[in-house]
C-alpha positions as CSV (number, residue, x, y, z in Angstrom):
1,X,0.0,0.4,0.0
2,X,2.6,2.6,1.1
3,X,6.1,3.2,-1.3
4,X,8.0,4.7,2.1
5,X,5.7,4.4,5.1
6,X,5.1,2.0,7.8
7,X,2.0,2.5,9.8
8,X,1.7,2.1,13.4
9,X,1.5,-1.3,14.4
10,X,-1.1,-0.8,17.2
11,X,-4.2,1.6,17.1
12,X,-7.0,1.7,14.7
13,X,-9.3,3.7,11.9
14,X,-11.2,6.5,12.6
15,X,-14.2,6.1,10.4
16,X,-17.3,8.5,9.0
17,X,-20.9,7.5,9.4
18,X,-23.4,10.3,8.5
19,X,-20.5,13.0,7.8
20,X,-19.7,12.2,11.5
21,X,-16.8,10.6,13.4
22,X,-16.5,7.3,14.6
23,X,-13.5,7.4,16.9
24,X,-12.1,4.1,18.5
25,X,-10.5,5.0,21.8
26,X,-7.0,4.1,20.3
27,X,-7.1,6.2,16.7
28,X,-4.3,6.1,14.1
29,X,-3.6,9.7,13.2
30,X,-1.1,11.0,10.7
31,X,0.7,14.3,11.1
32,X,3.0,16.2,8.4
33,X,5.4,17.5,11.1
34,X,5.7,21.1,8.3
35,X,8.3,23.1,6.7
36,X,10.4,25.6,8.3
37,X,9.7,26.0,12.0
38,X,7.2,23.0,11.9
39,X,11.2,21.3,13.3
40,X,10.2,23.2,16.0
41,X,6.4,23.7,16.8
42,X,5.0,19.6,15.8
43,X,7.1,18.5,18.7
44,X,6.1,20.7,21.0
45,X,2.5,20.0,20.1
46,X,2.6,16.2,20.5
47,X,3.6,16.3,23.4
48,X,0.6,18.8,24.5
49,X,-1.8,16.4,23.1
50,X,-0.3,13.4,24.6
51,X,0.0,15.2,28.0
52,X,-3.4,15.5,27.6
53,X,-4.5,12.8,26.7
54,X,-3.2,10.9,29.6
55,X,-4.2,13.4,32.3
56,X,-7.5,13.4,31.1
57,X,-8.3,9.2,30.7
58,X,-5.6,7.3,32.5
59,X,-4.2,5.7,29.9
60,X,-7.7,4.3,28.5
61,X,-7.7,6.6,25.7
62,X,-3.9,6.8,23.5
63,X,-3.1,8.7,20.5
64,X,-1.0,6.3,17.9
65,X,0.7,8.9,15.8
66,X,1.9,8.2,12.0
67,X,4.2,9.9,10.7
68,X,3.6,11.1,7.3
69,X,5.3,13.6,4.3
70,X,4.6,17.0,2.3
71,X,6.4,20.1,1.7
72,X,10.0,20.1,1.8
73,X,10.5,17.5,4.0
74,X,8.7,15.0,1.5
75,X,10.9,16.2,-1.3
76,X,14.1,15.1,0.6
77,X,12.1,11.4,0.6
78,X,10.7,11.0,-2.5
79,X,12.1,13.7,-4.8
80,X,12.0,17.0,-6.5
81,X,9.4,18.2,-6.5
82,X,7.4,15.5,-5.2
83,X,5.4,17.7,-2.1
84,X,2.4,15.9,-2.2
85,X,3.6,12.2,-2.6
86,X,0.9,9.3,-2.9
87,X,1.7,7.4,-0.1
88,X,0.6,10.8,2.3
89,X,-2.9,10.9,0.6
90,X,-3.3,7.2,1.1
91,X,-2.5,7.6,4.8
92,X,-4.7,10.4,4.9
93,X,-7.7,9.1,3.5
94,X,-7.2,5.4,5.0
95,X,-7.0,7.1,8.6
96,X,-9.8,9.4,8.4
97,X,-8.0,12.3,10.6
98,X,-4.8,14.3,10.2
99,X,-2.7,17.1,11.2
100,X,0.0,19.4,10.0
101,X,2.1,22.2,10.4
102,X,2.9,25.2,8.2
103,X,3.8,23.8,5.1
104,X,5.5,25.7,1.8
105,X,4.0,26.9,-1.2
106,X,6.0,25.1,-3.6
107,X,7.9,27.2,-6.3
108,X,8.4,25.3,-9.7
109,X,6.1,22.5,-9.1
110,X,2.7,21.6,-11.0
111,X,1.0,22.2,-7.1
112,X,0.3,26.2,-6.4
113,X,-1.0,25.4,-2.8
114,X,-0.3,22.0,-1.2
115,X,-2.9,23.5,1.3
116,X,-5.4,24.3,-1.6
117,X,-4.4,20.6,-2.9
118,X,-5.2,19.2,0.2
119,X,-9.1,20.2,0.6
120,X,-9.6,19.6,-3.2
121,X,-8.3,16.7,-3.4
122,X,-10.4,15.4,0.1
123,X,-13.8,17.3,-0.6
124,X,-12.5,19.3,3.2
125,X,-15.4,22.1,1.7
126,X,-15.2,23.6,5.6
127,X,-12.8,25.4,6.6
128,X,-13.4,26.5,10.2
129,X,-11.6,28.9,12.2
130,X,-12.2,30.1,15.9
131,X,-11.4,33.4,16.8
132,X,-11.5,33.8,20.6
133,X,-9.7,35.7,23.2
134,X,-6.8,34.4,26.2
135,X,-6.9,36.6,28.9
136,X,-3.5,38.2,28.9
137,X,-2.5,37.7,25.0
138,X,-1.1,41.3,23.8
139,X,-4.0,42.7,21.2
140,X,-4.3,46.4,19.2
141,X,-7.8,46.4,20.5
142,X,-9.2,47.5,23.7
143,X,-11.3,44.5,24.0
144,X,-10.6,42.0,22.2
145,X,-12.5,39.4,25.2
146,X,-15.6,40.6,23.2
147,X,-14.9,38.4,19.8
148,X,-15.5,34.7,20.2
149,X,-16.6,33.9,16.6
150,X,-16.3,31.1,14.3
151,X,-15.6,31.5,10.6
152,X,-17.1,28.8,8.5
153,X,-15.4,29.5,5.2
154,X,-16.0,27.5,2.2
155,X,-13.1,25.7,1.2
156,X,-13.7,24.0,-2.6
157,X,-15.4,26.5,-4.5
158,X,-15.2,30.8,-5.5
159,X,-12.1,32.0,-7.3
160,X,-9.8,29.7,-5.5
161,X,-10.8,26.7,-7.4
162,X,-8.2,28.3,-9.4
163,X,-9.7,28.2,-13.1
164,X,-8.2,31.6,-14.7
165,X,-5.7,32.2,-17.8
166,X,-3.3,34.9,-17.6
167,X,-3.1,37.7,-20.3
168,X,-2.5,37.2,-23.2
169,X,-2.8,33.0,-23.2
170,X,-4.6,31.9,-26.2
171,X,-7.1,30.2,-24.5
172,X,-7.9,33.4,-22.2
173,X,-8.1,35.1,-25.0
174,X,-10.5,32.9,-27.3
175,X,-12.8,33.0,-23.9
176,X,-12.6,37.4,-23.9
177,X,-13.4,37.1,-27.2
178,X,-16.3,34.8,-26.8
179,X,-18.1,36.3,-24.4
180,X,-17.7,39.6,-25.4
181,X,-19.2,39.1,-28.9
182,X,-21.6,36.7,-28.2
183,X,-22.6,35.7,-24.3
184,X,-22.6,39.4,-23.4
185,X,-24.6,41.0,-25.8
186,X,-27.0,37.9,-25.2
187,X,-27.8,38.6,-21.9
188,X,-29.7,42.1,-21.9
189,X,-28.8,43.1,-18.3
190,X,-25.0,43.3,-19.0
191,X,-25.9,45.9,-21.4
192,X,-22.6,47.3,-23.7
193,X,-20.3,46.2,-21.1
194,X,-16.7,44.5,-22.4
195,X,-13.8,42.8,-21.3
196,X,-10.8,44.7,-21.7
197,X,-8.9,42.2,-24.1
198,X,-5.6,42.5,-22.3
199,X,-7.4,40.7,-19.5
200,X,-6.3,38.0,-17.5
201,X,-9.8,36.2,-16.3
202,X,-10.8,33.8,-13.7
203,X,-14.0,32.1,-13.2
204,X,-15.5,32.5,-9.8
205,X,-18.1,29.4,-9.0
206,X,-20.7,29.4,-6.3
207,X,-22.7,26.3,-6.3
208,X,-25.9,25.9,-4.6
209,X,-24.5,22.1,-3.1
210,X,-21.5,23.6,-2.2
211,X,-23.4,26.5,-0.4
212,X,-25.8,24.5,1.5
213,X,-23.7,21.5,2.7
214,X,-21.5,24.5,4.4
215,X,-24.6,26.3,5.8
216,X,-25.5,23.0,6.8
217,X,-22.5,21.8,8.8
218,X,-22.7,25.7,10.7
219,X,-26.1,25.3,11.8
220,X,-25.1,22.1,13.4
221,X,-22.7,23.4,14.8
222,X,-24.1,26.4,16.3
223,X,-26.9,23.7,18.1
224,X,-24.7,23.0,19.9
225,X,-23.7,26.2,21.5
226,X,-24.8,27.9,24.2
227,X,-28.0,29.6,23.6
228,X,-27.0,33.1,23.8
229,X,-23.9,32.2,20.9
230,X,-26.5,30.0,18.5
231,X,-26.4,32.4,15.7
232,X,-25.4,31.8,11.9
233,X,-24.6,35.0,9.9
234,X,-24.2,34.7,6.1
235,X,-21.6,36.9,4.6
236,X,-21.5,37.9,1.0
237,X,-21.4,40.7,-1.5
238,X,-24.6,39.8,-3.4
239,X,-25.4,43.5,-3.2
240,X,-22.6,43.8,-6.2
241,X,-22.3,40.1,-7.0
242,X,-25.7,39.0,-7.2
243,X,-25.8,35.8,-8.9
244,X,-22.8,33.9,-7.2
245,X,-22.6,35.9,-4.1
246,X,-25.7,36.6,-3.4
247,X,-27.1,33.1,-4.1
248,X,-24.8,31.9,-1.3
249,X,-27.3,34.5,0.8
250,X,-30.3,33.0,-0.5
251,X,-29.4,29.0,-0.7
252,X,-28.3,29.7,3.1
253,X,-31.9,31.2,4.0
254,X,-32.9,28.4,2.3
255,X,-31.4,25.5,4.0
256,X,-32.3,27.4,7.1
257,X,-35.8,27.7,6.5
258,X,-36.4,24.0,4.8
259,X,-34.1,21.8,6.5
260,X,-33.7,23.2,9.8
261,X,-37.2,25.1,9.9
262,X,-38.3,23.7,13.8
263,X,-34.7,25.3,14.9
264,X,-34.2,28.2,13.1
265,X,-36.0,31.7,12.5
266,X,-34.8,34.2,9.8
267,X,-33.5,37.8,11.0
268,X,-36.5,39.4,8.7
269,X,-39.1,36.6,10.1
270,X,-38.2,37.6,13.9
271,X,-38.7,41.1,13.1
272,X,-42.6,40.1,11.9
273,X,-42.8,38.0,15.0
274,X,-42.2,40.3,17.0
275,X,-44.1,43.1,15.7
276,X,-47.1,40.9,15.8
277,X,-46.1,40.0,19.4
278,X,-46.0,43.8,20.2
279,X,-49.0,44.8,18.7
280,X,-51.8,41.6,18.4
281,X,-54.0,44.1,15.9
282,X,-51.2,45.0,13.8
283,X,-52.2,44.9,10.2
284,X,-50.3,43.1,7.5
285,X,-49.4,46.5,5.7
286,X,-48.2,48.3,9.3
287,X,-45.9,45.4,9.7
288,X,-44.3,45.1,6.3
289,X,-43.7,48.9,6.4
290,X,-42.1,48.3,9.9
291,X,-39.9,45.5,8.4
292,X,-39.1,47.4,5.1
293,X,-37.9,51.0,6.2
294,X,-37.9,52.3,2.2
295,X,-41.2,50.6,2.0
296,X,-43.1,54.1,1.1
297,X,-41.0,54.4,-1.9
298,X,-41.4,51.1,-2.9
299,X,-43.9,50.4,-5.9
300,X,-47.3,49.0,-5.9
301,X,-46.0,45.4,-6.5
302,X,-43.2,45.6,-4.3
303,X,-45.4,46.6,-1.6
304,X,-47.6,44.1,-1.9
305,X,-44.6,41.2,-2.4
306,X,-43.5,42.7,1.2
307,X,-47.2,42.7,2.6
308,X,-47.4,38.6,1.4
309,X,-44.0,38.1,2.8
310,X,-45.5,39.0,5.9
311,X,-48.7,37.0,5.4
312,X,-46.7,33.7,4.6
313,X,-44.4,33.8,7.5
314,X,-47.3,34.5,10.2
315,X,-49.5,31.8,8.5
316,X,-46.9,29.0,8.3
317,X,-44.5,29.9,11.6
318,X,-46.7,31.7,14.3
319,X,-48.1,29.1,15.9
320,X,-44.4,27.2,16.3
321,X,-42.1,30.3,16.6
322,X,-44.7,32.6,17.9
323,X,-45.4,34.5,21.3
324,X,-41.5,34.7,21.8
325,X,-40.7,31.2,21.3
326,X,-38.6,32.3,18.1
327,X,-36.2,33.8,20.7
328,X,-35.1,29.8,21.4
329,X,-34.4,29.2,17.9
330,X,-31.1,29.9,15.9
331,X,-31.1,33.3,14.4
332,X,-30.0,33.5,10.9
333,X,-29.0,36.6,9.2
334,X,-26.7,37.8,7.2
335,X,-24.4,41.0,6.8
336,X,-22.3,42.7,3.7
337,X,-18.6,41.2,3.8
338,X,-17.4,44.9,3.6
339,X,-19.8,45.8,6.5
340,X,-18.7,42.6,8.8
341,X,-15.1,43.9,8.6
342,X,-16.3,46.9,10.8
343,X,-18.4,45.1,12.7
344,X,-16.4,42.4,14.2
345,X,-14.3,45.0,15.9
346,X,-16.9,47.5,16.9
347,X,-19.8,45.3,17.5
348,X,-18.1,41.8,17.8
349,X,-20.2,40.2,21.2
350,X,-23.3,40.5,18.2
351,X,-21.7,37.6,16.4
352,X,-20.9,33.5,17.0
353,X,-21.1,32.0,13.3
354,X,-19.7,33.4,9.9
355,X,-20.8,31.4,7.1
356,X,-19.4,32.7,3.6
357,X,-17.5,31.9,0.7
358,X,-13.6,31.1,0.2
359,X,-12.1,34.8,-0.2
360,X,-14.4,36.5,1.9
361,X,-13.3,33.9,4.8
362,X,-9.9,33.6,3.8
363,X,-9.7,38.1,4.4
364,X,-12.1,37.1,7.7
365,X,-10.6,34.4,9.5
366,X,-7.2,36.6,9.5
367,X,-8.7,39.9,10.1
368,X,-11.0,38.0,13.2
369,X,-7.2,36.7,14.4
370,X,-5.6,39.8,14.2
371,X,-8.1,41.0,17.5
372,X,-7.5,38.1,19.6
373,X,-3.5,38.1,19.0
374,X,-2.9,37.3,15.6
375,X,-2.6,34.2,13.6
376,X,0.4,32.6,16.2
377,X,-2.6,32.0,18.5
378,X,-5.3,30.9,15.1
379,X,-6.2,27.6,14.7
380,X,-7.6,25.5,11.9
381,X,-9.4,23.3,10.8
382,X,-10.9,21.6,7.0
383,X,-13.2,18.9,7.3
384,X,-15.9,17.1,4.7
385,X,-17.9,14.6,5.1
386,X,-15.1,11.4,5.2
387,X,-12.2,13.3,6.4
388,X,-11.0,16.2,8.4
389,X,-7.4,17.4,8.5
390,X,-6.5,20.3,11.1
391,X,-3.6,22.6,10.5
392,X,-1.4,25.6,11.4
393,X,-3.0,29.2,10.0
394,X,0.0,30.3,9.8
395,X,3.5,30.4,7.2
396,X,6.5,28.6,7.4
397,X,9.1,31.0,9.0
398,X,11.5,29.4,8.0
399,X,14.5,32.3,9.0
400,X,13.2,31.0,12.7
401,X,13.0,27.3,11.8
402,X,15.2,25.4,14.8
403,X,15.9,27.7,16.9
404,X,12.8,26.7,19.6
405,X,11.6,30.2,19.8
406,X,8.6,30.2,17.7
407,X,5.0,30.2,19.2
408,X,3.4,26.4,18.8
409,X,0.0,28.2,19.8
410,X,-2.0,28.2,16.4
411,X,-1.1,24.0,16.2
412,X,-1.7,23.1,19.8
413,X,-5.0,25.0,19.3
414,X,-5.7,23.6,16.1
415,X,-4.9,19.9,17.7
416,X,-7.8,21.0,20.7
417,X,-10.1,21.5,17.4
418,X,-9.0,17.7,16.6
419,X,-9.8,16.3,20.2
420,X,-13.4,18.5,20.0
421,X,-13.9,16.9,16.5
422,X,-13.3,13.6,18.2
423,X,-15.4,14.2,21.3
424,X,-12.3,13.8,23.4
425,X,-13.3,17.3,25.4
426,X,-11.6,16.8,28.7
427,X,-8.3,16.5,26.4
428,X,-9.2,19.7,24.8
429,X,-10.4,21.4,27.9
430,X,-7.2,20.5,29.9
431,X,-5.2,22.4,27.1
432,X,-7.7,25.2,27.0
433,X,-6.7,26.0,30.8
434,X,-3.2,25.1,30.5
435,X,-2.9,27.6,27.5
436,X,-4.8,30.2,29.2
437,X,-3.0,30.1,32.2
438,X,0.0,30.2,30.9
439,X,-0.5,33.1,29.0
440,X,-2.4,34.9,31.9
441,X,0.7,34.8,34.0
442,X,3.4,35.6,31.3
443,X,4.4,32.4,30.4
444,X,4.9,32.7,26.7
445,X,6.8,33.3,23.5
446,X,8.9,35.9,21.8
447,X,5.9,37.2,19.8
448,X,3.9,37.5,22.7
449,X,6.3,38.5,25.2
450,X,7.7,41.6,23.1
451,X,4.1,43.4,22.8
452,X,3.0,42.8,26.4
453,X,3.5,45.7,29.3
454,X,4.8,45.0,31.2
455,X,7.5,43.1,29.4
456,X,8.4,39.3,30.1
457,X,11.0,36.9,29.8
458,X,9.9,34.6,26.5
459,X,10.2,31.0,27.1
460,X,11.0,28.9,24.5
461,X,8.8,27.0,22.3
462,X,9.3,23.7,23.9
463,X,9.1,25.3,27.3
464,X,5.7,27.2,26.3
465,X,4.6,23.6,25.6
466,X,6.2,22.7,29.6
467,X,4.4,25.5,30.6
468,X,0.9,24.8,29.1
469,X,1.0,20.8,31.0
470,X,2.4,22.2,34.0
471,X,-0.8,23.9,33.9
472,X,-3.0,21.2,33.5
473,X,-3.8,20.9,37.2
C-alpha cells in the first residue's frame, strides 16, 4: 500500500458515519511535521496533546501517531517536486483524520498550494477557524475579549478553484472574445459591457450544493453552542455579485427555513413575529412598513410582495415560532462582507458563527485572528464528510526554524479542535485551561512577550509547551 511509509502496529482507524467521525479509543492519526518552524512547533504540539490525553483518560485513550510527509520534507524523501506524495494521500484517506504544521508553497512544481490541494483532493469543504481571546494576550484592540466567533469558510469553490488564464493566453483570449462577441450581448442586463482584451480572466463558481452543505454544517455547529451564541450570519457581497454571492445568501436562507425549520428563525422573520407580539392587532400592511424602512418609496407591486411575505411568515410559523418562541431558535441573518469587517471590530459580541465563501473567509478569518492575538494563536480545521485535516494557519517562517523560539499556539489549538471533533472534550479543555493560564501569567514565547506591558522574559517553544502542561491541574 505504501512506498516508503510503515503505519503504526497498534491503533485503529477513524471511520465516518453520516458525515461524522466514529473514533476508537486508540486512533491512528497521521501527522505532517511541516516545513520551516514545523521542526520546532510539531514536537511541542505532540507533547501537549499526548500529555492532555494521558491526564484526562489515564491510559484508557491514546493516540498512535503516524508520520507522513508533505512539503520540502517530502521532497527530501521522495524526490524533487514530490511535495505531496501518494503515500501521504493514501494515509489520510485510510485513517480519516490528520494534523499538520505549516507547509511551503511550492515553487516550480505543479501544485499552486499544498493546503488548497489537500482541501480539493479530499473535498474538505468547510474551513473552520475559531477566533477567541485568551486573557493576557497582547492585542491592538481595547476589548478583544468581546470577540468570540467561528468562521465557516467554503473551501472548494469560488475563485480559489483556480480556473483562470493569464493575460495573452490563447485560450483566455478566445474566452474573452466569446464573452464580448456572443455571451455578453446575448444577456440584456449586461448592456454594452466589454472585457478589455489585455485582461487576465478567472471563473468564480458558487454552487447551491457547495453553499448549502457549508451552511448545514455551520447550523449543526450552532446547535451545540450555548443559547446566547446560537447564531449563524451569512457573509456575502450579494449587493454586487448577485448570482454568486447573492445566491449563496439565498441558498443559505433556503436551507435554514426548510431543513432546519423547527430549529431556526431568520432575522427578518423575527421582526415580523415581534411586531405581531407587541401589537396583536397590527395589520399586514403596518407590519410590512415596519420591517422595510423604504416601504413608502416602493412600487405597488413591491409593497404587495412584502405584505405577502408578512402574511406567509405568520401563516407558516406563528404557531411554532410566535409568542416569543423564536427567541429560543437559532438566529440566521446576513451581512454584507465589507460591513462585517467593521462590525467584528465595533460590535464583536453581536456575532457567533460567520458562514461565507472562500475568498471572503480567507480575509475574514485572518482579520478576526488579528483582534485576538494574531495567526500565532489562530487554529484551523478543514472538514469534509469523510475526512478532516487540522492545521496551522500561519506560514513556515524559515528564518526561525530550529531556534526553538516560535509560538506553537496555532498548531496546539488546532489539536484542541481535533480533540473536540473526536469527542475528547476533557483533554481539549485541559489544553485550553493550561494555555490560557500560561498566557495570563506571562509565560509566553517571544512574539507575545515583546508586546506585553510590562515586558516579560520569553519562553522557548518547548518551554511554552511545558508551561501549558504544568497548568493542567
